[in-house]
N, CA, C and O atoms as a Tinker XYZ file with bonds, in Angstrom:
   416  protein
     1  N     40.821000   -0.843000   -0.461000    73     2
     2  CA    40.695000    0.341000   -0.175000    64     1     3
     3  C     40.855000    0.828000    0.491000    63     2     4     5
     4  O     40.807000    0.225000    1.563000    81     3
     5  N     41.201000    2.373000    0.559000    73     3     6
     6  CA    41.463000    2.816000    2.709000    64     5     7
     7  C     40.770000    3.404000    2.894000    63     6     8     9
     8  O     39.984000    4.013000    2.168000    81     7
     9  N     40.953000    3.337000    4.256000    73     7    10
    10  CA    39.656000    3.584000    5.343000    64     9    11
    11  C     39.585000    4.830000    5.093000    63    10    12    13
    12  O     38.403000    5.065000    5.343000    81    11
    13  N     40.253000    6.201000    4.630000    73    11    14
    14  CA    40.135000    7.694000    4.923000    64    13    15
    15  C     39.460000    7.561000    3.113000    63    14    16    17
    16  O     39.419000    8.650000    2.541000    81    15
    17  N     39.116000    6.696000    2.527000    73    15    18
    18  CA    38.757000    6.725000    0.606000    64    17    19
    19  C     37.157000    6.289000    1.455000    63    18    20    21
    20  O     36.277000    7.134000    1.289000    81    19
    21  N     36.721000    4.893000    2.433000    73    19    22
    22  CA    35.780000    4.635000    2.633000    64    21    23
    23  C     34.875000    5.917000    3.525000    63    22    24    25
    24  O     33.906000    6.515000    3.057000    81    23
    25  N     35.294000    6.076000    4.490000    73    23    26
    26  CA    34.476000    7.298000    5.623000    64    25    27
    27  C     34.456000    7.992000    4.864000    63    26    28    29
    28  O     33.817000    7.392000    3.999000    81    27
    29  N     34.867000    9.560000    4.208000    73    27    30
    30  CA    34.204000   10.401000    2.975000    64    29    31
    31  C     33.148000    9.429000    1.416000    63    30    32    33
    32  O     32.333000   10.074000    0.758000    81    31
    33  N     33.397000    8.023000    1.145000    73    31    34
    34  CA    31.964000    8.014000    0.769000    64    33    35
    35  C     31.396000    7.648000    1.675000    63    34    36    37
    36  O     30.276000    7.838000    1.200000    81    35
    37  N     31.110000    7.074000    3.101000    73    35    38
    38  CA    30.462000    7.449000    3.909000    64    37    39
    39  C     29.747000    8.146000    3.906000    63    38    40    41
    40  O     28.594000    7.926000    3.534000    81    39
    41  N     30.336000    9.663000    4.480000    73    39    42
    42  CA    30.063000   11.231000    4.879000    64    41    43
    43  C     29.049000   11.353000    3.752000    63    42    44    45
    44  O     27.919000   11.552000    4.199000    81    43
    45  N     29.137000   11.271000    1.910000    73    43    46
    46  CA    28.536000   11.256000    1.382000    64    45    47
    47  C     27.624000   11.849000    0.516000    63    46    48    49
    48  O     27.079000   12.685000   -0.203000    81    47
    49  N     28.016000   10.068000    1.529000    73    47    50
    50  CA    26.425000    9.064000    1.357000    64    49    51
    51  C     25.446000   10.702000    2.055000    63    50    52    53
    52  O     25.054000   11.735000    1.514000    81    51
    53  N     25.406000   10.299000    3.109000    73    51    54
    54  CA    25.082000   10.962000    4.566000    64    53    55
    55  C     24.595000   12.125000    4.674000    63    54    56    57
    56  O     23.586000   12.413000    5.317000    81    55
    57  N     25.450000   13.046000    3.899000    73    55    58
    58  CA    25.763000   14.271000    3.063000    64    57    59
    59  C     23.993000   14.920000    2.333000    63    58    60    61
    60  O     23.119000   15.775000    2.475000    81    59
    61  N     24.494000   13.504000    1.377000    73    59    62
    62  CA    23.209000   13.806000    0.256000    64    61    63
    63  C     21.571000   13.763000    0.893000    63    62    64    65
    64  O     20.499000   14.324000    0.666000    81    63
    65  N     22.197000   12.582000    1.956000    73    63    66
    66  CA    20.182000   12.084000    2.314000    64    65    67
    67  C     19.785000   12.390000    3.534000    63    66    68    69
    68  O     18.597000   12.067000    3.548000    81    67
    69  N     20.183000   12.998000    4.998000    73    67    70
    70  CA    20.031000   13.855000    5.551000    64    69    71
    71  C     18.784000   14.984000    5.241000    63    70    72    73
    72  O     17.595000   15.005000    5.558000    81    71
    73  N     19.666000   15.920000    4.454000    73    71    74
    74  CA    18.070000   16.872000    3.881000    64    73    75
    75  C     16.737000   16.445000    3.659000    63    74    76    77
    76  O     15.732000   16.946000    4.163000    81    75
    77  N     16.795000   15.422000    2.816000    73    75    78
    78  CA    15.415000   15.288000    1.832000    64    77    79
    79  C     14.973000   14.064000    3.387000    63    78    80    81
    80  O     13.832000   13.607000    3.450000    81    79
    81  N     15.288000   13.956000    3.712000    73    79    82
    82  CA    14.567000   12.550000    5.256000    64    81    83
    83  C     15.043000   13.777000    5.987000    63    82    84    85
    84  O     15.906000   13.459000    6.805000    81    83
    85  N     14.855000   14.716000    5.982000    73    83    86
    86  CA    14.233000   15.531000    7.826000    64    85    87
    87  C     12.717000   16.361000    7.124000    63    86    88    89
    88  O     11.808000   16.820000    7.816000    81    87
    89  N     12.770000   16.381000    5.762000    73    87    90
    90  CA    11.544000   17.201000    4.629000    64    89    91
    91  C     10.159000   16.297000    5.701000    63    90    92    93
    92  O      9.174000   16.940000    6.065000    81    91
    93  N     10.325000   14.815000    6.067000    73    91    94
    94  CA     8.787000   14.704000    6.295000    64    93    95
    95  C      8.606000   14.332000    7.054000    63    94    96    97
    96  O      7.727000   13.487000    7.223000    81    95
    97  N     10.045000   15.190000    8.696000    73    95    98
    98  CA     9.029000   15.706000    9.953000    64    97    99
    99  C      8.279000   16.756000    9.414000    63    98   100   101
   100  O      7.070000   16.534000    9.344000    81    99
   101  N      8.781000   18.126000    8.910000    73    99   102
   102  CA     7.606000   19.022000    8.898000    64   101   103
   103  C      7.067000   19.064000    8.144000    63   102   104   105
   104  O      6.635000   20.141000    7.735000    81   103
   105  N      6.724000   17.561000    7.382000    73   103   106
   106  CA     5.788000   17.616000    6.171000    64   105   107
   107  C      4.717000   17.271000    7.032000    63   106   108   109
   108  O      3.624000   17.729000    6.700000    81   107
   109  N      4.770000   16.432000    8.269000    73   107   110
   110  CA     3.632000   15.869000    9.584000    64   109   111
   111  C      3.785000   14.347000    8.773000    63   110   112   113
   112  O      2.702000   13.769000    8.863000    81   111
   113  N      4.607000   13.675000    8.152000    73   111   114
   114  CA     4.484000   12.145000    7.650000    64   113   115
   115  C      4.681000   11.215000    8.832000    63   114   116   117
   116  O      3.972000   10.213000    8.929000    81   115
   117  N      5.615000   11.499000    9.742000    73   115   118
   118  CA     5.680000   10.879000   10.702000    64   117   119
   119  C      5.894000   11.986000   11.670000    63   118   120   121
   120  O      5.652000   13.147000   11.341000    81   119
   121  N      6.428000   11.609000   13.094000    73   119   122
   122  CA     6.835000   11.953000   14.194000    64   121   123
   123  C      8.630000   12.052000   14.911000    63   122   124   125
   124  O      9.146000   10.968000   15.183000    81   123
   125  N      9.026000   12.668000   15.034000    73   123   126
   126  CA    10.717000   12.264000   14.993000    64   125   127
   127  C     11.407000   11.612000   15.855000    63   126   128   129
   128  O     12.540000   11.628000   16.335000    81   127
   129  N     10.234000   10.905000   15.951000    73   127   130
   130  CA    10.702000    9.218000   16.595000    64   129   131
   131  C     10.412000    7.995000   15.805000    63   130   132   133
   132  O     10.786000    6.832000   15.955000    81   131
   133  N     10.017000    8.289000   15.350000    73   131   134
   134  CA     9.763000    7.830000   13.180000    64   133   135
   135  C     11.044000    7.855000   12.484000    63   134   136   137
   136  O     11.672000    6.892000   12.046000    81   135
   137  N     11.385000    9.265000   12.441000    73   135   138
   138  CA    12.634000   10.019000   12.100000    64   137   139
   139  C     13.690000    9.626000   12.563000    63   138   140   141
   140  O     14.852000    9.901000   12.261000    81   139
   141  N     13.168000    8.816000   13.490000    73   139   142
   142  CA    14.869000    8.507000   13.826000    64   141   143
   143  C     16.021000    7.291000   13.721000    63   142   144   145
   144  O     17.244000    7.223000   13.849000    81   143
   145  N     14.594000    6.099000   13.324000    73   143   146
   146  CA    14.074000    4.844000   13.617000    64   145   147
   147  C     14.747000    4.422000   12.032000    63   146   148   149
   148  O     15.430000    3.468000   11.661000    81   147
   149  N     14.121000    5.779000   11.237000    73   147   150
   150  CA    13.825000    5.265000    9.815000    64   149   151
   151  C     15.449000    6.336000    9.561000    63   150   152   153
   152  O     16.024000    5.835000    8.595000    81   151
   153  N     16.031000    7.194000    9.943000    73   151   154
   154  CA    17.293000    7.416000    9.591000    64   153   155
   155  C     18.795000    6.513000   10.120000    63   154   156   157
   156  O     20.018000    6.595000   10.226000    81   155
   157  N     17.381000    5.467000   10.376000    73   155   158
   158  CA    18.970000    4.520000   11.662000    64   157   159
   159  C     19.216000    3.416000   10.588000    63   158   160   161
   160  O     20.233000    2.824000   10.225000    81   159
   161  N     17.700000    3.348000   10.157000    73   159   162
   162  CA    18.224000    1.976000    8.886000    64   161   163
   163  C     18.457000    2.620000    7.740000    63   162   164   165
   164  O     19.317000    1.927000    7.198000    81   163
   165  N     18.203000    3.573000    6.998000    73   163   166
   166  CA    18.847000    4.373000    5.387000    64   165   167
   167  C     20.506000    4.180000    6.141000    63   166   168   169
   168  O     21.164000    3.285000    5.612000    81   167
   169  N     21.065000    4.782000    7.072000    73   167   170
   170  CA    21.993000    4.919000    7.234000    64   169   171
   171  C     23.313000    3.540000    7.999000    63   170   172   173
   172  O     24.543000    3.601000    8.002000    81   171
   173  N     22.382000    2.429000    8.560000    73   171   174
   174  CA    22.990000    1.173000    8.260000    64   173   175
   175  C     22.897000    0.933000    7.360000    63   174   176   177
   176  O     23.972000    0.642000    6.835000    81   175
   177  N     21.926000    0.863000    6.646000    73   175   178
   178  CA    21.959000    0.333000    4.724000    64   177   179
   179  C     23.369000    0.825000    4.171000    63   178   180   181
   180  O     24.293000    0.152000    3.715000    81   179
   181  N     23.238000    2.431000    4.377000    73   179   182
   182  CA    24.388000    2.469000    3.905000    64   181   183
   183  C     25.778000    2.543000    4.020000    63   182   184   185
   184  O     26.645000    2.710000    3.162000    81   183
   185  N     25.851000    2.359000    5.475000    73   183   186
   186  CA    27.002000    1.180000    5.922000    64   185   187
   187  C     27.654000   -0.326000    5.396000    63   186   188   189
   188  O     28.785000   -0.780000    5.220000    81   187
   189  N     26.792000   -0.626000    5.310000    73   187   190
   190  CA    26.353000   -2.300000    4.800000    64   189   191
   191  C     26.803000   -2.601000    3.387000    63   190   192   193
   192  O     27.391000   -3.630000    3.051000    81   191
   193  N     26.261000   -0.986000    2.114000    73   191   194
   194  CA    26.451000   -0.905000    1.130000    64   193   195
   195  C     28.154000   -0.917000    0.429000    63   194   196   197
   196  O     28.689000   -1.282000   -0.618000    81   195
   197  N     28.753000    0.019000    2.338000    73   195   198
   198  CA    30.017000    0.468000    2.037000    64   197   199
   199  C     31.164000   -0.632000    1.954000    63   198   200   201
   200  O     32.172000   -0.735000    1.255000    81   199
   201  N     30.543000   -1.485000    3.052000    73   199   202
   202  CA    30.912000   -2.422000    3.353000    64   201   203
   203  C     30.917000   -3.385000    2.575000    63   202   204   205
   204  O     31.505000   -4.305000    3.143000    81   203
   205  N     30.598000   -3.670000    1.622000    73   203   206
   206  CA    30.036000   -4.832000    0.632000    64   205   207
   207  C     31.189000   -4.437000   -0.640000    63   206   208   209
   208  O     31.535000   -3.358000   -1.122000    81   207
   209  N     31.482000   -5.482000   -0.843000    73   207   210
   210  CA    32.717000   -5.584000   -2.198000    64   209   211
   211  C     31.083000   -5.297000   -3.967000    63   210   212   213
   212  O     31.198000   -4.508000   -4.905000    81   211
   213  N     29.981000   -6.196000   -3.728000    73   211   214
   214  CA    29.112000   -6.050000   -5.150000    64   213   215
   215  C     28.395000   -4.211000   -5.397000    63   214   216   217
   216  O     28.184000   -3.688000   -6.492000    81   215
   217  N     28.161000   -3.585000   -4.043000    73   215   218
   218  CA    27.569000   -2.750000   -4.380000    64   217   219
   219  C     28.825000   -1.708000   -4.316000    63   218   220   221
   220  O     29.986000   -1.818000   -3.921000    81   219
   221  N     27.716000   -0.171000   -5.140000    73   219   222
   222  CA    28.329000    0.893000   -5.007000    64   221   223
   223  C     27.874000    1.670000   -4.576000    63   222   224   225
   224  O     27.316000    2.406000   -5.390000    81   223
   225  N     27.769000    2.051000   -3.236000    73   223   226
   226  CA    27.279000    2.744000   -2.699000    64   225   227
   227  C     26.811000    4.551000   -3.729000    63   226   228   229
   228  O     25.649000    4.905000   -3.931000    81   227
   229  N     27.771000    5.167000   -4.080000    73   227   230
   230  CA    27.394000    6.112000   -4.600000    64   229   231
   231  C     26.692000    5.769000   -6.246000    63   230   232   233
   232  O     26.849000    6.667000   -7.073000    81   231
   233  N     26.191000    4.923000   -6.546000    73   231   234
   234  CA    24.920000    4.553000   -6.822000    64   233   235
   235  C     23.647000    4.656000   -6.641000    63   234   236   237
   236  O     22.835000    5.018000   -7.492000    81   235
   237  N     23.355000    4.253000   -5.212000    73   235   238
   238  CA    22.008000    3.978000   -5.294000    64   237   239
   239  C     22.048000    4.297000   -4.320000    63   238   240   241
   240  O     22.938000    4.018000   -3.517000    81   239
   241  N     20.250000    5.562000   -3.955000    73   239   242
   242  CA    20.138000    5.965000   -3.241000    64   241   243
   243  C     18.896000    5.598000   -2.848000    63   242   244   245
   244  O     18.005000    5.044000   -3.491000    81   243
   245  N     18.956000    6.238000   -0.882000    73   243   246
   246  CA    18.243000    4.850000    0.060000    64   245   247
   247  C     17.784000    5.955000    1.092000    63   246   248   249
   248  O     18.445000    6.712000    1.803000    81   247
   249  N     15.931000    5.724000    0.867000    73   247   250
   250  CA    15.061000    6.492000    2.025000    64   249   251
   251  C     14.449000    5.607000    2.559000    63   250   252   253
   252  O     13.938000    4.628000    2.015000    81   251
   253  N     14.456000    5.899000    3.704000    73   251   254
   254  CA    12.873000    5.697000    4.349000    64   253   255
   255  C     12.145000    6.272000    4.999000    63   254   256   257
   256  O     12.287000    7.276000    5.697000    81   255
   257  N     10.894000    5.319000    4.681000    73   255   258
   258  CA     9.067000    6.195000    5.594000    64   257   259
   259  C      8.827000    5.809000    5.933000    63   258   260   261
   260  O      8.131000    5.071000    5.237000    81   259
   261  N      8.769000    5.294000    7.858000    73   259   262
   262  CA     7.897000    4.444000    8.201000    64   261   263
   263  C      8.196000    2.862000    7.745000    63   262   264   265
   264  O      7.354000    2.012000    7.457000    81   263
   265  N      9.376000    2.753000    7.764000    73   263   266
   266  CA    10.642000    1.542000    7.916000    64   265   267
   267  C     10.142000    0.157000    6.861000    63   266   268   269
   268  O     10.220000   -1.061000    7.022000    81   267
   269  N      9.392000    1.363000    5.290000    73   267   270
   270  CA     9.282000    1.538000    3.968000    64   269   271
   271  C     10.954000    2.105000    3.820000    63   270   272   273
   272  O     11.424000    3.137000    4.298000    81   271
   273  N     11.792000    0.837000    2.822000    73   271   274
   274  CA    12.370000    1.408000    1.850000    64   273   275
   275  C     12.828000    1.488000    0.840000    63   274   276   277
   276  O     13.483000    0.520000    0.453000    81   275
   277  N     12.706000    2.552000    0.052000    73   275   278
   278  CA    12.983000    3.000000   -1.718000    64   277   279
   279  C     14.536000    3.144000   -1.713000    63   278   280   281
   280  O     15.113000    4.069000   -1.142000    81   279
   281  N     15.232000    2.028000   -2.480000    73   279   282
   282  CA    15.962000    2.261000   -3.457000    64   281   283
   283  C     16.415000    2.764000   -5.368000    63   282   284   285
   284  O     16.468000    2.644000   -6.592000    81   283
   285  N     16.559000    3.201000   -4.436000    73   283   286
   286  CA    17.024000    3.741000   -6.421000    64   285   287
   287  C     18.366000    3.909000   -7.216000    63   286   288   289
   288  O     19.492000    3.431000   -7.077000    81   287
   289  N     17.906000    4.607000   -7.930000    73   287   290
   290  CA    19.380000    5.124000   -8.950000    64   289   291
   291  C     19.880000    4.061000   -9.915000    63   290   292   293
   292  O     19.044000    3.161000   -9.992000    81   291
   293  N     21.319000    3.768000  -10.946000    73   291   294
   294  CA    21.264000    3.224000  -11.762000    64   293   295
   295  C     23.037000    2.007000  -11.519000    63   294   296   297
   296  O     24.156000    2.333000  -11.123000    81   295
   297  N     22.646000    1.032000  -11.848000    73   295   298
   298  CA    24.013000    0.076000  -11.179000    64   297   299
   299  C     24.380000   -0.771000  -12.435000    63   298   300   301
   300  O     23.734000   -0.472000  -13.440000    81   299
   301  N     25.062000   -1.516000  -12.535000    73   299   302
   302  CA    26.456000   -2.114000  -13.806000    64   301   303
   303  C     25.063000   -3.661000  -13.965000    63   302   304   305
   304  O     24.582000   -4.075000  -15.019000    81   303
   305  N     24.854000   -4.015000  -12.978000    73   303   306
   306  CA    24.431000   -5.157000  -13.286000    64   305   307
   307  C     22.985000   -5.242000  -12.049000    63   306   308   309
   308  O     22.433000   -4.466000  -11.270000    81   307
   309  N     22.827000   -6.893000  -12.538000    73   307   310
   310  CA    21.416000   -7.529000  -11.582000    64   309   311
   311  C     21.676000   -7.584000  -10.613000    63   310   312   313
   312  O     21.145000   -6.943000   -9.707000    81   311
   313  N     22.869000   -8.625000  -10.471000    73   311   314
   314  CA    23.959000   -8.577000   -9.113000    64   313   315
   315  C     24.049000   -7.273000   -8.308000    63   314   316   317
   316  O     23.980000   -6.876000   -7.145000    81   315
   317  N     24.213000   -6.883000   -9.390000    73   315   318
   318  CA    24.407000   -5.727000   -8.461000    64   317   319
   319  C     22.780000   -5.096000   -7.078000    63   318   320   321
   320  O     22.762000   -4.907000   -5.861000    81   319
   321  N     21.720000   -4.987000   -8.173000    73   319   322
   322  CA    20.571000   -4.403000   -8.503000    64   321   323
   323  C     19.752000   -5.790000   -7.258000    63   322   324   325
   324  O     18.781000   -5.681000   -6.508000    81   323
   325  N     20.493000   -6.738000   -7.473000    73   323   326
   326  CA    20.273000   -7.943000   -6.139000    64   325   327
   327  C     20.194000   -7.708000   -5.346000    63   326   328   329
   328  O     19.165000   -7.512000   -4.699000    81   327
   329  N     21.957000   -7.570000   -4.855000    73   327   330
   330  CA    22.434000   -7.401000   -3.936000    64   329   331
   331  C     22.199000   -6.652000   -2.700000    63   330   332   333
   332  O     22.269000   -6.901000   -1.496000    81   331
   333  N     21.767000   -5.223000   -3.735000    73   331   334
   334  CA    21.193000   -4.720000   -2.357000    64   333   335
   335  C     20.361000   -3.923000   -1.906000    63   334   336   337
   336  O     20.371000   -2.888000   -1.240000    81   335
   337  N     18.966000   -5.186000   -2.822000    73   335   338
   338  CA    17.974000   -5.210000   -1.872000    64   337   339
   339  C     17.688000   -6.382000   -1.735000    63   338   340   341
   340  O     16.726000   -6.912000   -2.291000    81   339
   341  N     18.816000   -7.194000   -0.653000    73   339   342
   342  CA    19.243000   -8.154000    0.309000    64   341   343
   343  C     19.634000   -7.857000    0.791000    63   342   344   345
   344  O     20.088000   -8.649000    1.618000    81   343
   345  N     20.001000   -6.406000    0.967000    73   343   346
   346  CA    21.171000   -5.558000    1.851000    64   345   347
   347  C     20.225000   -5.309000    2.862000    63   346   348   349
   348  O     20.274000   -5.703000    4.027000    81   347
   349  N     19.305000   -4.578000    2.286000    73   347   350
   350  CA    18.716000   -3.096000    3.312000    64   349   351
   351  C     17.443000   -4.592000    3.562000    63   350   352   353
   352  O     17.430000   -5.038000    4.709000    81   351
   353  N     16.449000   -5.292000    2.509000    73   351   354
   354  CA    15.839000   -6.621000    3.659000    64   353   355
   355  C     16.255000   -6.893000    4.683000    63   354   356   357
   356  O     15.224000   -6.929000    5.354000    81   355
   357  N     17.433000   -7.236000    5.645000    73   355   358
   358  CA    18.442000   -7.801000    6.251000    64   357   359
   359  C     18.391000   -6.374000    7.475000    63   358   360   361
   360  O     18.026000   -6.717000    8.599000    81   359
   361  N     18.530000   -5.756000    7.401000    73   359   362
   362  CA    17.976000   -4.277000    8.487000    64   361   363
   363  C     17.440000   -4.868000    8.923000    63   362   364   365
   364  O     16.721000   -5.793000    8.546000    81   363
   365  N     17.860000   -4.128000   10.570000    73   363   366
   366  CA    16.551000   -3.837000   12.058000    64   365   367
   367  C     15.725000   -3.742000   11.036000    63   366   368   369
   368  O     16.120000   -3.940000    9.887000    81   367
   369  N     14.172000   -3.351000   11.395000    73   367   370
   370  CA    13.088000   -1.996000   11.176000    64   369   371
   371  C     12.884000   -2.188000    9.923000    63   370   372   373
   372  O     12.837000   -0.985000    9.667000    81   371
   373  N     12.668000   -2.840000    8.575000    73   371   374
   374  CA    13.167000   -2.416000    7.800000    64   373   375
   375  C     12.057000   -3.506000    7.273000    63   374   376   377
   376  O     12.262000   -4.664000    6.909000    81   375
   377  N     10.480000   -2.582000    7.360000    73   375   378
   378  CA     9.400000   -3.373000    6.421000    64   377   379
   379  C      8.703000   -3.971000    4.865000    63   378   380   381
   380  O      7.846000   -4.737000    4.426000    81   379
   381  N      9.699000   -3.064000    4.466000    73   379   382
   382  CA     9.224000   -3.385000    2.352000    64   381   383
   383  C     11.204000   -2.621000    2.362000    63   382   384   385
   384  O     12.136000   -2.321000    3.109000    81   383
   385  N     10.728000   -2.676000    0.794000    73   383   386
   386  CA    11.691000   -2.580000    0.098000    64   385   387
   387  C     11.175000   -2.056000   -1.034000    63   386   388   389
   388  O     10.300000   -2.846000   -1.389000    81   387
   389  N     11.237000   -1.156000   -1.797000    73   387   390
   390  CA    10.799000   -0.744000   -2.897000    64   389   391
   391  C     12.039000   -0.660000   -3.919000    63   390   392   393
   392  O     12.750000    0.342000   -3.996000    81   391
   393  N     12.219000   -1.795000   -4.681000    73   391   394
   394  CA    13.334000   -1.764000   -5.615000    64   393   395
   395  C     12.982000   -0.751000   -6.837000    63   394   396   397
   396  O     11.878000   -0.888000   -7.366000    81   395
   397  N     13.585000   -0.058000   -7.164000    73   395   398
   398  CA    13.892000    1.345000   -8.448000    64   397   399
   399  C     14.637000    1.161000   -8.929000    63   398   400   401
   400  O     14.761000    1.591000  -10.076000    81   399
   401  N     15.351000    0.587000   -8.473000    73   399   402
   402  CA    17.009000    0.320000   -9.504000    64   401   403
   403  C     17.343000    0.671000  -10.675000    63   402   404   405
   404  O     18.121000   -0.121000  -11.206000    81   403
   405  N     17.169000    1.208000  -11.047000    73   403   406
   406  CA    18.051000    0.441000  -12.601000    64   405   407
   407  C     18.975000   -0.434000  -13.108000    63   406   408   409
   408  O     20.014000   -0.470000  -12.449000    81   407
   409  N     18.929000   -1.215000  -14.152000    73   407   410
   410  CA    20.231000   -1.689000  -15.216000    64   409   411
   411  C     21.156000   -0.636000  -16.308000    63   410   412   413
   412  O     20.619000   -0.340000  -17.376000    81   411
   413  N     22.181000   -0.239000  -16.076000    73   411   414
   414  CA    22.944000    0.957000  -17.523000    64   413   415
   415  C     22.777000    0.032000  -17.919000    63   414   416
   416  O     23.041000   -0.191000  -19.101000    81   415
């Protein structure tokens, strides 16, 4: 995979998640510092998905609220599903991972 392709995949993923996550600040679910921490967690997980040979970033949605990560989407195998959870659990600041990923 070329660097340009990798960069495009990551930017696409970020564009999809930022508007949704920002809603939590406006709805009073968290303050700006918590939002920044959660954004860092989400972006770190997504970056690690991009680097991983098993996980396909465009198949998995990642949202974080107060350190609690929610993974959604559909993947091709249980191996990919479990790998996504492992990656998320290893990110600093993650309190829990709610795995809602389905297998096609």
